[in-house]
C-alpha positions in Angstrom: 0.0 0.1 0.0 1.3 3.4 -1.1 1.9 6.0 1.7 -0.5 8.9 1.5 1.4 12.3 1.2 0.7 15.4 3.2 2.3 18.9 3.2 2.4 20.9 6.4 1.8 24.7 5.6 3.6 27.4 7.7 2.9 30.9 7.3 6.1 32.8 8.4 6.2 36.5 9.3 9.2 37.8 11.6 9.7 34.1 12.9 13.5 34.1 12.4 14.2 32.9 16.0 11.6 30.1 16.1 11.9 28.6 12.7 14.7 26.2 13.5 13.4 24.8 16.8 9.9 24.5 15.5 11.4 22.6 12.5 13.1 20.0 14.5 9.8 19.2 16.3 7.9 19.2 13.0 10.7 16.7 11.5 10.2 14.4 14.4 6.4 14.4 14.2 6.7 13.6 10.3 8.9 10.6 11.1 6.8 9.7 13.8 3.6 9.5 11.5 4.7 6.0 10.3 5.1 4.3 6.9 1.5 5.1 6.0 2.3 8.7 5.6 5.0 10.8 3.8 5.1 14.4 4.9 6.8 17.4 3.6 7.0 21.2 4.7 5.9 24.2 3.0 6.8 27.5 4.3 5.2 30.9 3.0 7.4 34.0 3.8 4.8 36.7 4.0 7.0 39.6 3.5 9.2 39.3 6.7 11.7 42.0 7.2 14.1 40.0 9.2 16.4 36.9 8.3 13.6 34.6 8.4 14.1 33.5 4.5 17.8 33.0 5.0 16.9 30.7 8.0 14.6 28.9 5.8 17.2 28.3 3.0 19.5 26.8 5.8 16.7 24.5 6.7 15.8 23.5 3.3 19.7 22.7 2.6 19.6 20.1 5.4 17.6 17.8 3.1 16.2 15.9 6.1 12.8 16.5 5.1 11.3 17.7 1.7 10.9 21.5 2.0 9.4 24.1 -0.5 9.7 27.7 0.1 7.2 30.2 -1.2 8.2 33.9 -0.8 5.5 36.6 -1.5 6.5 39.9 -2.7 5.2 41.7 0.2 3.1 41.2 3.4 -0.5 40.2 2.4 -1.5 39.1 5.7 -1.6 35.6 7.6 -4.9 34.5 5.8 -3.4 34.9 2.3 -0.2 33.4 3.1 -2.1 30.2 4.3 -4.1 30.3 1.1 -0.8 30.7 -1.1 0.6 27.8 0.8 -2.3 25.7 0.2 -2.6 26.7 -3.5 1.1 25.7 -3.9 0.7 22.3 -2.0 1.3 19.5 -4.3 -0.3 16.8 -1.9 -3.9 15.8 -1.6 -3.7 16.3 2.2 -2.7 19.7 3.7 -2.1 20.7 7.5 -1.9 24.3 8.5 0.1 25.2 11.6 1.9 28.2 12.8 5.7 28.9 12.6 6.1 30.0 16.0 6.0 26.7 17.9 3.1 27.5 20.0 1.3 24.6 18.7 2.5 21.2 19.7 4.0 19.2 17.0 2.3 16.2 18.3 -1.0 17.5 16.7 0.2 16.3 13.4 -0.1 12.7 14.3 -3.6 13.2 15.9 -4.7 15.0 12.8 -3.7 12.4 10.4 -5.1 9.7 12.8 -8.4 11.5 12.6 -8.2 11.8 8.9 -7.2 8.1 8.3 -9.4 6.1 5.7 -13.0 6.3 6.9 -12.2 9.3 9.3 -13.0 13.0 9.0 -12.3 15.1 5.9 -11.5 18.0 8.1 -9.7 17.8 11.5 -9.7 21.1 13.5 -7.4 21.6 16.4 -9.2 23.9 19.0 -7.5 25.6 21.9 -8.8 24.3 25.3 -6.3 26.5 27.2 -3.3 28.8 26.9 -0.1 29.1 28.5 -0.3 32.9 28.0 -1.1 35.8 29.9 -4.5 37.2 30.9 -4.7 39.8 28.3 -4.2 37.3 25.4 -6.8 34.7 27.1 -9.3 37.2 27.6 -9.3 39.1 24.2 -9.4 35.5 22.5 -12.3 34.5 24.6 -14.1 37.7 23.8 -13.2 37.5 20.0 -14.4 34.0 19.5 -17.2 34.5 21.9 -18.7 37.1 19.6 -18.0 35.0 16.6 -19.9 32.2 18.1 -22.8 34.6 19.1 -23.2 36.4 15.8 -21.8 34.3 12.9 -21.0 30.5 13.8 -23.0 28.5 16.3 -20.2 25.8 16.1 -17.2 28.0 16.6 -15.0 26.4 19.2 -14.9 28.9 22.2 -11.1 28.7 22.2 -10.9 29.4 18.4 -8.3 27.6 16.1 -5.5 28.3 13.7 -4.5 24.8 13.2 -6.5 22.3 10.8 -6.2 19.5 8.3 -7.9 19.5 5.0 -8.4 16.3 2.8 -8.5 16.4 -0.8 -12.2 17.4 -1.3 -11.9 20.0 1.4 -8.9 21.4 -0.1 -10.3 21.9 -3.5 -13.5 23.3 -2.2 -11.5 25.8 0.0 -9.5 27.0 -3.1 -12.6 27.7 -5.1 -13.6 30.3 -2.4 -12.8 34.0 -3.9 -13.3 36.2 -0.9 -10.8 39.1 -1.0 -11.2 39.9 2.8 -11.9 36.4 4.3 -12.5 35.2 7.7 -10.3 31.8 7.5 -12.0 30.1 10.3 -15.4 30.8 8.9 -14.2 29.5 5.6 -13.1 26.2 7.1 -16.3 25.7 9.2 -18.4 26.5 6.2 -17.0 23.8 3.8 -19.6 21.4 5.3 -17.6 18.1 5.0 -17.3 15.6 8.1 -15.1 17.0 10.8 -13.6 16.5 14.0 -12.3 18.7 16.9 -9.1 18.1 18.7 -8.7 19.9 21.9 -5.0 21.1 22.9 -3.4 23.7 25.1 -1.7 26.4 23.2 2.0 26.7 24.3 3.8 29.9 25.5 5.9 32.0 22.9 9.6 31.0 23.5 11.0 33.3 20.8 10.2 36.7 19.5 7.2 38.6 19.9 3.4 38.3 18.5 2.8 40.5 15.5 -0.8 39.8 15.9 -1.7 43.2 17.4 -5.1 44.4 18.8 -5.8 46.5 15.8 -5.4 43.5 13.6 -7.4 41.4 15.5 -10.1 44.2 15.4 -10.1 44.4 11.7 -10.0 40.7 11.3 -13.2 40.5 13.7 -14.8 43.0 11.4 -14.0 40.8 8.4 -15.8 37.9 9.9 -18.7 40.0 11.2 -19.3 41.7 7.9 -18.9 38.8 5.8 -20.9 36.1 7.8 -23.5 38.0 10.0 -26.6 40.3 9.2 -26.1 41.8 12.8 -24.5 45.1 11.4 -27.4 45.9 9.1 -30.1 44.6 11.7 -28.6 46.9 14.4 -29.0 50.0 12.1 -32.9 49.1 11.7 -32.9 48.5 15.5 -31.3 51.9 16.0 -33.6 53.6 13.8 -36.5 52.1 15.6 -35.0 53.1 19.0 -34.4 56.6 17.8 -38.1 57.1 16.4 -39.3 55.8 19.8 -37.2 58.2 21.7 -38.3 61.1 19.3 -42.0 60.0 20.0 -41.5 60.0 23.7 -39.8 63.4 23.9 -42.6 64.8 21.6 -45.1 63.6 24.4 -43.2 65.1 27.1 -43.3 68.4 25.4 -47.0 68.0 24.7 -48.0 67.4 28.3 -45.7 69.9 29.7 -47.6 72.4 27.4 -51.0 71.2 28.5 -50.5 70.5 32.2 -48.2 73.5 33.2 -48.2 75.8 30.3 -44.4 75.8 30.0 -42.9 73.5 27.4 -39.6 72.5 27.5 -37.1 75.5 26.3 -33.4 76.1 25.7 -30.7 74.8 23.5 -29.8 71.7 25.7 -32.8 69.4 24.4 -32.0 70.5 20.7 -28.3 69.8 21.2 -28.9 66.3 22.7 -31.2 65.6 19.8 -28.8 66.9 17.2 -25.9 64.9 18.6 -27.9 61.6 18.9 -29.2 61.7 15.4 -25.9 62.9 14.1 -24.0 60.0 15.7 -26.6 57.6 14.6 -26.3 58.7 11.0 -22.6 58.5 11.1 -22.5 55.1 12.5 -25.1 54.1 9.8 -22.9 55.6 7.0 -19.9 53.6 8.6 -21.6 50.3 8.4 -22.8 51.0 4.9 -19.3 52.1 3.9 -17.9 48.9 5.3 -20.0 46.8 3.0 -19.5 49.1 0.0 -15.7 48.8 0.5 -15.8 45.0 0.5 -17.9 45.1 -2.7 -15.3 47.4 -4.2 -12.4 45.1 -3.5 -14.2 41.9 -4.5 -15.2 43.7 -7.9 -11.6 45.1 -8.7 -10.4 41.2 -9.1 -6.9 42.2 -7.9 -4.6 39.3 -7.2 -5.0 38.1 -3.5 -1.3 37.7 -3.4 1.8 37.9 -5.4 4.4 35.2 -5.5 8.0 36.6 -5.7 9.8 33.2 -5.8 9.4 29.6 -5.1 12.3 27.5 -4.2 11.4 23.8 -4.2 13.0 21.0 -2.1 16.4 19.6 -2.8 16.6 16.7 -5.1 19.6 14.8 -6.0 21.8 17.8 -4.5 20.2 20.6 -6.2 17.6 23.1 -5.2 15.0 23.9 -7.8 13.7 27.5 -8.2 
C-alpha cells in the first residue's frame, strides 16, 4: 500500500528565532507518522523584514525532510499566506500550523489519525487552554465568543488556527474567492465531516507576536461583515429606538404644554437631539461604507497575493527554483 502524502503549510512573518526549533519538532512528528504517511513542509514567507528567509534556506539545505519555500512580494496577511501555501501544496492532504512553535507538533499525528481512511475530511485543533497571559486569554475568548454569538454557532470557544484538509476539502477551499476572508469561517463553512481535537496552546518562547489588537479588530470586522446580518439589523434597531425616543420626547413636550403651560425650552434638548441623531447617522454611514468597500475590493479582481519566488525541495543535490 502506497503512503499518503501530506504537506504542512506554515505562514512565516518575523519568525527568524523560532523557525529552527519548530522545524526540529515538526521533522520528528513527520517521522513518527509511520510508513502510511509521507510528509513535507511548505513555508510561506509573508514579506518578513528579518532574516526568516535566510533561515528557511538553511533548513531546506539540510535535506532531512522535503521543504518548499514560497516567498511573497510583500506582506499580504496571514490568511492570504495560508491560502498561497495551500494553493502551492502538491499533496492531496494539507495541514496548516503556525511557525512560532506555539502549537504542539504532536498535533500532526493526531490530525492524521483523525483523517485516516474512513475518518473526518477536516480535522480542527481547537484551543482548550493557553499558556499565555490574561490579556491574550481574555481577548481571544471575547473574540471567538462574539463570533460564536453572531456568526458561527459551532465556532469553538477557544478558536483555532491549526487544521487539516483532505483532498475534497482542499479543492473546495481553493474555490473560495473572498478578498477579505475570515479563515475560520471558511473552514467551518466547507460542510464536510469534521472532528475537533483539543490542545493547550504553548507559550511563545521566541520573538514577539505581530498579531496586534488593531489587526484582531480588523479581522473581527471581516468575520462579522462577511458572515452576519447583525450590523445591518443593528441599524434597523437603532432607527426604531431613535424613533421611539423622538416620540417619547414629543409626548413630554406636549404634556408639559397642556399641564403646566410651559413647554421645554432652551438649547440643551436641541443639542442632545442633534448629537444623538448625528451620531446615529455617522454610525449608519460607517456600516454601509464597510459593506461598500468590501464590494469594491471584490469587484476589482486584484490578485489576493503575489509570489516573488518559489524554491523547491532539494533533489539529488540541487535546489529547484
